[in-house]
C-alpha positions as CSV (number, residue, x, y, z in Angstrom):
1,M,-17.0,22.9,32.1
2,N,-15.6,20.3,34.5
3,E,-12.2,18.6,34.0
4,N,-13.7,15.3,32.8
5,S,-15.7,17.0,30.1
6,I,-12.6,18.9,29.0
7,I,-10.7,15.7,28.7
8,K,-13.5,14.0,26.7
9,K,-13.7,16.9,24.3
10,T,-9.9,16.9,23.9
11,K,-9.9,13.2,23.0
12,I,-12.5,13.8,20.3
13,F,-10.6,16.8,18.9
14,V,-7.3,15.0,18.8
15,K,-8.8,11.8,17.3
16,N,-10.4,13.8,14.5
17,R,-7.1,15.7,13.9
18,F,-5.2,12.4,13.4
19,V,-7.4,11.0,10.6
20,G,-5.0,9.8,7.9
21,A,-1.9,10.5,10.0
22,E,1.4,8.6,9.6
23,G,1.1,5.3,11.5
24,G,3.8,6.0,14.1
25,H,2.4,9.4,15.0
26,D,-1.3,8.8,14.9
27,W,-4.2,8.6,17.4
28,F,-3.1,5.2,18.6
29,H,0.3,6.6,19.5
30,T,-1.4,9.4,21.4
31,K,-3.7,6.9,23.1
32,R,-0.7,4.9,24.3
33,V,1.1,8.0,25.6
34,L,-2.0,9.0,27.4
35,A,-2.3,5.6,29.1
36,N,1.4,5.6,30.1
37,S,1.1,9.2,31.3
38,I,-1.8,8.4,33.6
39,H,0.0,5.4,35.1
40,I,3.2,7.3,35.7
41,A,1.4,10.4,37.0
42,K,-0.4,8.4,39.6
43,E,2.8,6.8,40.8
44,E,4.7,10.1,40.8
45,N,1.8,12.3,42.3
46,A,1.6,14.7,39.3
47,D,-1.3,16.9,38.3
48,L,-3.4,14.4,36.4
49,F,-5.5,17.1,34.6
50,V,-2.4,18.9,33.2
51,V,-0.7,15.5,32.3
52,Q,-3.8,14.2,30.4
53,L,-4.2,17.4,28.4
54,A,-0.5,17.6,27.6
55,A,-0.3,13.9,26.6
56,L,-3.4,14.3,24.3
57,L,-2.1,17.4,22.6
58,H,1.7,16.7,22.6
59,D,1.8,15.7,18.9
60,I,-1.2,17.7,17.6
61,A,1.0,19.2,14.9
62,D,4.4,17.4,15.0
63,S,6.9,19.8,13.3
64,K,8.4,16.9,11.2
65,F,5.1,16.9,9.3
66,H,4.9,20.7,9.0
67,D,8.2,21.6,7.3
68,G,10.0,21.8,10.7
69,D,7.7,24.5,12.1
70,E,7.6,24.0,15.9
71,T,5.1,26.8,16.5
72,I,2.0,25.3,14.9
73,G,1.3,22.6,17.6
74,P,1.5,25.0,20.6
75,K,-0.7,27.5,18.7
76,I,-3.4,25.0,17.9
77,A,-3.4,23.6,21.4
78,S,-3.5,27.0,23.0
79,E,-6.5,28.1,20.9
80,F,-8.3,24.9,21.5
81,L,-7.8,25.1,25.3
82,K,-8.9,28.7,25.3
83,G,-12.0,27.7,23.6
84,L,-12.7,25.2,26.4
85,K,-12.0,27.9,28.9
86,V,-9.2,26.0,30.6
87,D,-7.7,28.1,33.3
88,K,-4.7,30.2,32.3
89,S,-2.2,28.5,34.6
90,S,-3.1,25.0,33.4
91,R,-3.2,26.1,29.8
92,E,0.2,27.7,29.9
93,H,1.7,24.7,31.7
94,V,0.3,22.4,29.0
95,I,1.8,24.6,26.2
96,R,5.2,24.6,27.9
97,I,5.1,20.8,28.0
98,I,4.2,20.6,24.3
99,E,7.1,23.0,23.5
100,T,9.6,21.0,25.5
101,V,8.6,17.3,25.4
102,S,10.3,16.1,22.2
103,F,13.7,14.4,22.1
104,K,15.1,16.9,19.6
105,N,14.4,19.7,22.0
106,S,16.6,18.1,24.6
107,L,19.4,18.6,22.1
108,S,18.9,22.3,22.0
109,L,20.7,24.9,24.1
110,E,18.8,27.8,22.7
111,K,15.8,28.0,25.1
112,E,15.8,28.6,28.8
113,P,15.2,25.2,30.5
114,F,11.7,24.4,31.6
115,N,10.9,21.5,34.0
116,S,8.0,20.2,36.0
117,I,7.0,16.8,37.3
118,E,4.1,16.9,34.7
119,L,6.6,17.5,31.9
120,Q,8.8,14.6,33.2
121,V,5.7,12.3,33.2
122,V,4.6,13.1,29.7
123,Q,8.1,13.0,28.4
124,D,8.7,9.6,29.9
125,A,5.4,8.3,28.5
126,D,6.3,9.6,25.0
127,R,9.8,8.1,25.2
128,L,8.4,4.7,26.3
129,D,6.4,4.6,23.1
130,A,9.6,5.1,21.2
131,I,11.3,2.0,22.5
132,G,10.6,-1.7,22.8
133,A,8.5,-3.6,20.3
134,I,6.2,-0.6,19.5
135,G,9.3,1.6,19.2
136,I,10.9,-0.7,16.7
137,A,7.6,-0.8,14.7
138,R,7.3,3.0,14.7
139,A,10.9,3.5,13.7
140,F,10.6,1.3,10.6
141,N,7.2,2.7,9.7
142,Y,8.6,6.2,9.7
143,G,11.7,5.1,7.9
144,G,9.5,3.6,5.2
145,F,7.4,6.8,5.1
146,K,10.6,8.8,4.5
147,N,12.0,6.1,2.1
148,R,15.1,5.5,4.2
149,A,17.4,2.5,4.0
150,L,16.8,-0.2,6.6
151,Y,20.6,-0.4,7.2
152,N,23.8,0.5,5.5
153,P,27.0,-0.8,7.2
154,K,29.0,1.9,5.5
155,I,27.0,4.7,7.3
156,E,28.1,5.1,10.9
157,P,25.5,6.3,13.5
158,K,26.1,9.8,14.9
159,T,25.6,9.5,18.7
160,T,26.2,13.2,19.3
161,M,24.2,15.6,17.2
162,S,22.9,19.1,17.5
163,K,19.1,19.7,17.3
164,E,19.4,20.9,13.7
165,E,21.6,17.9,12.7
166,Y,19.1,15.5,14.3
167,K,16.1,17.2,12.5
168,S,17.9,17.0,9.1
169,S,19.2,13.5,9.4
170,G,18.2,11.0,6.8
171,S,20.3,8.1,8.1
172,P,19.2,4.4,7.9
173,T,16.6,3.3,10.4
174,I,19.0,1.0,12.2
175,N,21.2,4.0,12.9
176,H,18.2,5.6,14.7
177,F,18.5,3.0,17.4
178,Y,21.9,4.3,18.3
179,E,21.1,8.0,17.7
180,K,18.0,8.0,19.8
181,L,16.2,4.8,20.9
182,L,19.0,3.2,22.9
183,L,19.7,6.5,24.6
184,L,16.2,6.9,26.1
185,K,16.5,4.5,29.0
186,E,19.1,6.6,30.6
187,K,17.1,9.8,29.9
188,M,14.0,8.7,31.8
189,N,13.0,11.3,34.4
190,T,11.0,9.4,36.9
191,I,11.5,6.2,38.9
192,T,8.4,4.7,37.3
193,G,9.5,5.6,33.8
194,R,13.0,4.0,34.3
195,K,11.5,0.8,35.6
196,L,9.1,0.6,32.6
197,A,12.0,1.3,30.2
198,E,14.2,-1.6,31.3
199,K,12.3,-4.4,29.5
200,R,11.8,-2.4,26.4
201,H,15.5,-1.5,26.2
202,A,16.5,-5.1,26.6
203,F,14.0,-6.2,23.9
204,M,15.7,-3.7,21.4
205,L,19.1,-5.1,22.2
206,N,17.9,-8.6,21.5
207,Y,16.3,-7.4,18.3
208,L,19.5,-5.8,17.0
209,D,21.5,-8.9,17.8
210,Q,19.0,-11.0,15.7
211,F,19.0,-8.4,12.9
212,Y,22.7,-8.4,12.5
213,K,22.8,-12.2,12.4
214,E,20.2,-12.2,9.7
215,W,21.6,-9.3,7.7
216,E,23.8,-11.5,5.4
217,G,20.9,-13.9,4.9
218,I,22.7,-17.0,6.2
219,Y,21.7,-17.2,9.8
């Protein structure tokens, strides 16, 4: 099976898996990450086949929707790629990206570091979808899904957390801006990713300024 056919079959598989998914982590999120990944990969001369597979499969079983189990996604992806007879090198590379790509895993000191330009590309693409107008929408959608407060002035953001603290956090959605979203611009790996992050970061700062002005209902 050629690479184009593998990508097409992967798109169909992922789209079907995401039927009924939470709105911030659904097929449309994956589709945007894929588009961002392709753009960045072309600018950064990354392996487009590996990047596309990793982008498509990066959220196939997000641990936050599976009782924190981080092994399910890589297992599903590995079995699927084996079924398509993807070569071992590409398959293992994709799985390492899936295991490493999330923000919470950047907080962990447990695993031996893994890095590649393909990981950097997909990670930047995923992080871009967590900031800007889309990032704000996704943050509040997930906050509503978890029945979290919009904002509570008495609860201070925690800007330094371990992986386990981050995973168990139930803080208001506005705190999430300071605990993750506003940190992502400086965590971009690639030149292309950093350039794309600038406007989205500025948009979030403007949004927060307006939010606080309206919070008391008198602005």
